[in-house]
C-alpha distance (Angstrom), angle and dihedral (degrees) to the residues before:
residue distance angle dihedral
M1 . . .
L2 3.80 . .
G3 3.80 88.5 .
L4 3.85 88.9 70.8
F5 3.79 89.7 69.7
K6 3.75 101.1 50.9
R7 3.69 113.4 132.3
K8 3.80 120.8 -121.9
P9 3.77 110.1 -118.4
V10 3.83 114.9 -102.1
N11 3.78 110.2 -109.7
Y12 3.79 106.9 -143.7
F13 3.77 96.7 170.9
S14 3.83 133.7 45.4
E15 3.80 117.8 -120.6
A16 3.82 89.6 -103.3
E17 3.81 91.7 52.3
K18 3.85 89.6 49.7
Q19 3.70 89.7 50.5
L20 3.81 90.9 52.3
I21 3.78 91.2 51.7
V22 3.80 93.8 48.1
Q23 3.83 90.2 46.3
A24 3.85 89.1 52.5
I25 3.81 89.5 53.3
E26 3.82 92.1 48.4
Q27 3.78 91.7 46.9
A28 3.78 92.5 49.2
E29 3.74 93.0 48.4
R30 3.86 94.9 51.2
R31 3.73 91.0 74.4
T32 3.78 100.2 41.4
N33 3.76 141.9 41.5
G34 3.84 88.3 -132.5
E35 3.78 122.2 105.5
V36 3.80 130.0 -133.9
R37 3.89 124.8 -164.4
I38 3.80 132.6 -179.1
Y39 3.78 121.4 -148.3
I40 3.84 119.1 -172.3
E41 3.71 128.9 -176.2
S42 3.77 137.7 153.1
H43 3.75 104.2 -116.4
C44 3.77 137.8 25.6
K45 3.79 113.8 -158.0
A46 3.80 93.1 -179.8
E47 3.82 135.1 53.0
P48 3.88 103.3 -68.0
V49 3.80 96.4 -121.2
Q50 3.80 91.8 49.6
R51 3.84 89.8 48.9
A52 3.78 90.9 48.2
K53 3.80 90.1 51.7
Q54 3.77 90.4 50.3
V55 3.88 91.8 49.5
F56 3.84 88.9 45.2
E57 3.74 90.0 57.6
E58 3.89 94.8 42.0
L59 3.82 88.0 54.5
A60 3.85 89.1 48.9
M61 3.75 92.0 -125.8
Q62 3.83 91.0 149.6
Q63 3.78 88.0 71.2
T64 3.78 96.7 75.7
A65 3.82 111.4 120.2
A66 3.84 95.3 -120.6
R67 3.77 95.7 34.4
N68 3.79 89.8 -121.3
G69 3.74 105.5 130.8
V70 3.81 119.8 131.1
L71 3.79 126.3 -161.1
L72 3.78 124.1 -159.7
Y73 3.83 106.0 -157.1
L74 3.83 121.5 -163.9
A75 3.82 130.1 -178.6
M76 3.76 99.1 -171.0
K77 3.88 103.0 -170.0
D78 3.81 92.1 43.7
R79 3.79 90.6 44.4
K80 3.77 93.0 -131.9
L81 3.83 130.4 138.2
A82 3.77 140.4 171.0
V83 3.74 136.1 -179.8
Y84 3.77 115.5 -142.1
G85 3.82 118.6 -167.2
D86 3.80 121.3 -171.2
E87 3.84 119.1 -117.8
G88 3.79 95.8 -91.5
I89 3.76 96.2 56.6
H90 3.75 96.0 34.2
A91 3.85 89.9 55.6
K92 3.79 89.1 56.2
V93 3.82 102.4 43.3
G94 3.85 104.6 27.3
E95 3.74 133.6 -154.2
S96 3.81 94.8 -63.5
F97 3.81 92.6 63.1
W98 3.85 91.6 54.5
N99 3.80 91.3 46.2
T100 3.78 92.8 50.2
E101 3.76 93.9 49.2
V102 3.79 92.8 46.3
A103 3.83 88.7 54.8
K104 3.75 89.2 51.8
I105 3.80 95.3 50.8
L106 3.75 90.8 45.6
A107 3.81 88.9 56.6
H108 3.72 89.6 57.7
F109 3.79 93.3 44.2
D110 3.82 89.1 52.0
Q111 3.78 86.9 61.2
Q112 3.90 91.0 47.1
N113 3.83 89.0 -111.1
F114 3.77 96.3 134.8
T115 3.74 99.7 153.0
T116 3.81 92.9 46.4
G117 3.80 90.5 48.0
I118 3.82 93.1 50.9
V119 3.81 92.8 45.5
S120 3.81 90.5 48.2
M121 3.84 91.1 49.7
I122 3.80 90.9 49.1
H123 3.85 89.7 53.1
A124 3.80 92.1 49.1
I125 3.81 90.7 49.2
G126 3.76 90.7 46.5
E127 3.81 92.0 52.3
A128 3.85 89.7 51.3
L129 3.74 90.6 49.4
V130 3.79 92.0 47.9
E131 3.78 91.9 52.5
H132 3.81 93.6 50.1
F133 3.84 103.8 25.0
P134 3.85 107.8 28.5
Y135 3.76 120.1 -170.7
D136 3.80 117.8 -93.7
A137 3.76 111.9 -164.9
K138 3.86 91.4 -156.6
T139 3.75 95.5 56.5
D140 3.84 111.1 16.5
I141 3.77 120.4 109.3
N142 3.82 128.9 169.9
E143 3.81 98.0 -105.1
L144 3.80 97.1 -177.5
P145 3.82 134.8 33.2
D146 3.80 118.1 -96.3
D147 3.72 97.9 -143.4
I148 3.86 124.9 111.7
V149 3.88 112.5 -102.2
F150 3.76 113.9 -141.3
G151 3.78 119.1 -159.3
K152 3.77 128.2 -173.8
């Protein structure tokens, strides 16, 4: 009986916007062996970076061979976000890169340009991954799905 009261997931993006985001991920990953994932939920009850780390681990993103996965975490109703990069990419770009990119995405979000901000962030992450983890046609495989993950 409890199943009757399940909430329908909130749809923050149109199908066209979702497609743009997934295409940005695919485009970024064509030039790198790095991996990018997007996780979107309504609320964040923890500090956003800690929640992003938890989601990162739940999605098994730490299992990439080069430890170069990056998660963009968004809690839409609480207006929180975090970017969490695995140890391989974090060691290459450092804290200042993440802080700069978060400031850029927030500027888009302040103008209610959520999709544009996300796509812009994916491109920036992709460029950093390309610089430090370029694509190798002989060895590269897509280690993680490119879809958007929607939480509660």
